[in-house]
C-alpha positions as CSV (number, residue, x, y, z in Angstrom):
1,X,55.0,-18.9,21.8
2,X,52.8,-16.0,20.9
3,X,51.1,-16.7,17.4
4,X,48.1,-15.5,15.8
5,X,44.7,-17.8,14.6
6,X,46.0,-17.1,11.3
7,X,49.7,-18.7,12.0
8,X,47.9,-21.8,13.6
9,X,45.5,-22.3,10.8
10,X,48.3,-21.9,8.2
11,X,50.3,-24.6,9.8
12,X,47.3,-27.2,10.2
13,X,46.3,-26.3,6.9
14,X,49.9,-27.3,5.6
15,X,49.4,-30.7,7.3
16,X,46.0,-31.5,6.3
17,X,44.9,-29.2,3.6
18,X,43.5,-25.9,3.9
19,X,40.1,-26.7,2.4
20,X,39.7,-29.3,5.6
21,X,39.4,-26.2,7.9
22,X,36.0,-25.1,8.7
23,X,36.5,-22.6,11.5
24,X,38.9,-21.3,13.6
25,X,38.9,-18.9,16.7
26,X,40.6,-18.0,20.3
27,X,39.0,-19.7,23.1
28,X,40.2,-19.2,26.7
29,X,43.9,-19.7,26.4
30,X,43.9,-21.7,23.2
31,X,43.3,-21.6,19.6
32,X,40.7,-23.8,18.7
33,X,40.2,-25.3,14.9
34,X,37.5,-27.2,13.4
35,X,38.2,-29.6,10.8
36,X,35.9,-31.2,8.4
37,X,36.8,-35.1,9.4
38,X,37.6,-37.0,12.5
39,X,40.6,-38.6,10.3
40,X,41.9,-35.4,9.5
41,X,41.7,-34.4,13.4
42,X,43.4,-37.7,14.5
43,X,46.2,-37.0,11.6
44,X,47.2,-33.8,12.7
45,X,47.2,-34.8,16.4
46,X,49.6,-37.8,15.6
47,X,51.9,-35.5,13.5
48,X,51.7,-32.2,15.2
49,X,52.7,-29.0,13.2
50,X,55.7,-26.6,13.0
51,X,54.6,-22.9,13.8
52,X,57.1,-20.1,13.2
53,X,60.2,-22.9,13.4
54,X,58.8,-24.5,16.3
55,X,57.2,-28.0,16.6
56,X,54.0,-27.8,18.4
57,X,51.8,-30.4,19.7
58,X,48.0,-30.6,18.9
59,X,45.4,-31.7,21.4
60,X,42.0,-33.0,20.3
61,X,38.8,-31.6,21.8
62,X,36.9,-34.2,22.8
63,X,34.8,-32.1,25.1
64,X,31.8,-30.4,23.6
65,X,31.9,-26.5,24.3
66,X,28.1,-25.5,25.6
67,X,26.7,-21.8,25.4
68,X,25.1,-21.4,28.8
69,X,22.1,-18.8,29.3
70,X,21.6,-17.3,32.8
71,X,18.2,-15.6,33.1
72,X,16.4,-13.8,36.0
73,X,19.7,-12.0,37.0
74,X,19.6,-8.7,38.3
75,X,22.4,-6.4,37.8
76,X,23.9,-6.4,41.3
77,X,24.6,-10.0,41.2
78,X,28.4,-10.1,40.5
79,X,29.9,-12.4,37.8
80,X,32.4,-13.8,39.9
81,X,29.6,-15.2,42.2
82,X,27.8,-16.9,39.1
83,X,30.8,-18.2,37.8
84,X,31.7,-20.0,41.3
85,X,28.3,-21.7,41.1
86,X,28.7,-22.8,37.6
87,X,32.3,-24.1,38.3
88,X,30.5,-27.1,40.2
89,X,29.2,-28.5,37.0
90,X,32.0,-28.2,34.6
91,X,35.0,-25.7,33.2
92,X,33.9,-22.1,32.5
93,X,36.0,-21.4,29.3
94,X,34.8,-17.7,28.3
95,X,34.0,-14.3,30.0
96,X,30.5,-13.7,31.1
97,X,28.6,-11.5,28.7
98,X,25.8,-9.2,29.5
99,X,22.9,-9.0,26.9
100,X,21.5,-6.0,25.4
101,X,17.7,-5.4,26.1
102,X,17.4,-4.7,22.2
103,X,15.8,-1.2,22.6
104,X,15.2,0.6,19.3
105,X,15.9,4.2,20.8
106,X,19.5,5.1,20.6
107,X,19.1,6.6,24.2
108,X,18.5,3.1,25.5
109,X,21.1,1.0,23.6
110,X,23.4,1.0,26.9
111,X,20.4,-1.0,28.7
112,X,21.0,-4.8,29.3
113,X,18.4,-7.3,30.2
114,X,18.5,-9.8,33.0
115,X,20.1,-12.5,31.0
116,X,23.7,-13.4,30.7
117,X,25.8,-15.9,28.5
118,X,28.9,-17.7,28.8
119,X,30.7,-21.0,27.4
120,X,31.3,-24.0,29.3
121,X,32.5,-27.6,29.1
122,X,30.3,-29.5,31.1
123,X,31.4,-32.4,33.5
124,X,31.4,-35.6,31.6
125,X,28.3,-37.3,33.3
126,X,26.0,-34.0,32.1
127,X,24.4,-33.9,28.5
128,X,22.7,-30.8,29.5
129,X,22.5,-28.2,32.3
130,X,19.2,-26.8,33.9
131,X,19.7,-25.6,37.6
132,X,18.7,-22.8,39.6
133,X,21.1,-20.8,41.9
134,X,19.7,-19.2,45.1
135,X,21.3,-16.1,46.6
136,X,20.6,-13.9,49.6
137,X,21.6,-10.4,49.1
138,X,20.8,-7.5,51.4
139,X,18.1,-9.9,53.2
140,X,16.3,-10.6,50.0
141,X,16.2,-14.0,48.1
142,X,16.9,-14.1,44.3
143,X,16.9,-17.0,42.2
144,X,18.8,-17.4,38.9
145,X,17.9,-19.9,36.2
146,X,20.5,-21.9,34.2
147,X,20.4,-23.8,31.1
148,X,22.4,-25.2,28.1
149,X,19.4,-25.4,26.0
150,X,19.0,-22.7,23.5
151,X,15.3,-23.3,23.3
152,X,13.2,-20.7,25.4
153,X,12.0,-22.9,28.4
154,X,9.4,-21.9,31.2
155,X,10.7,-22.6,34.8
156,X,7.1,-22.3,35.8
157,X,5.1,-24.9,33.9
158,X,8.4,-26.7,32.2
159,X,7.2,-26.3,28.5
160,X,9.4,-24.7,25.9
161,X,8.5,-21.5,23.8
162,X,8.1,-19.1,26.5
163,X,9.9,-18.0,29.8
164,X,8.1,-17.8,33.1
165,X,7.2,-14.0,33.3
166,X,5.1,-14.6,30.3
167,X,3.7,-18.1,31.0
168,X,0.2,-18.4,29.8
169,X,-0.6,-20.3,32.9
170,X,0.6,-17.7,35.1
171,X,-0.9,-15.0,32.9
172,X,-4.3,-16.9,33.7
173,X,-3.8,-16.5,37.4
174,X,-2.7,-13.0,36.9
175,X,-5.4,-12.0,34.4
176,X,-2.7,-10.8,32.1
177,X,-2.0,-11.3,28.4
178,X,1.3,-13.1,27.7
179,X,3.8,-11.0,25.7
180,X,6.5,-12.4,23.6
181,X,10.2,-11.7,25.0
182,X,12.4,-9.7,22.6
183,X,15.4,-11.6,21.1
184,X,18.8,-10.5,22.3
185,X,21.1,-9.0,19.8
186,X,23.8,-11.4,18.6
187,X,27.0,-11.1,20.9
188,X,30.8,-11.5,19.6
189,X,33.0,-14.5,20.3
190,X,35.2,-14.0,23.4
191,X,38.6,-13.1,22.5
192,X,41.2,-14.3,25.1
193,X,45.1,-14.5,24.7
194,X,46.2,-17.1,22.2
195,X,48.0,-20.2,23.4
196,X,47.9,-23.9,22.6
197,X,46.0,-25.1,19.3
198,X,43.0,-27.5,19.9
199,X,41.2,-29.4,16.9
200,X,38.1,-30.8,16.8
201,X,35.7,-32.4,13.9
202,X,32.8,-29.9,12.9
């Protein structure tokens, strides 16, 4: 059945009340709807909904979707290679997004930084993901850092608030003054094809 996010939201709203819906979007092959209480989630999971004259079962989304940041990624490392490594730590549920560098000049708007983002459901035994991947390409070694923590973290000294290339300790060694890293521009939500409905408590 091919249905829109609006169709699914109207069906869920008819079941538990339209004011109970906090947010809704497409994610991977499903429509994900966040409701205001766990009671409403349990209710709609038990009863199901009718969409376009078709009874549709609802699944409860118990797993938490996490935003994963990959840093120190040169442009020639392919997304497929990174996703293959990430899949060992959970399920990837969105496309890889490259982050604009944030240049003010319109001539450089197309330039991306060495960071990428995607969404994952981590394995049940993982609360956070802080790992590094090593790749050997054309005889050179590259290390990619991966984190589920939105807080900027230095993989050199381990403290938060900065990244390794502007680490104060490293700057002391190199006799350099650290500079703040520019914030990436907001990225749009992934837009996969619509599919089953999943609901969760906000």
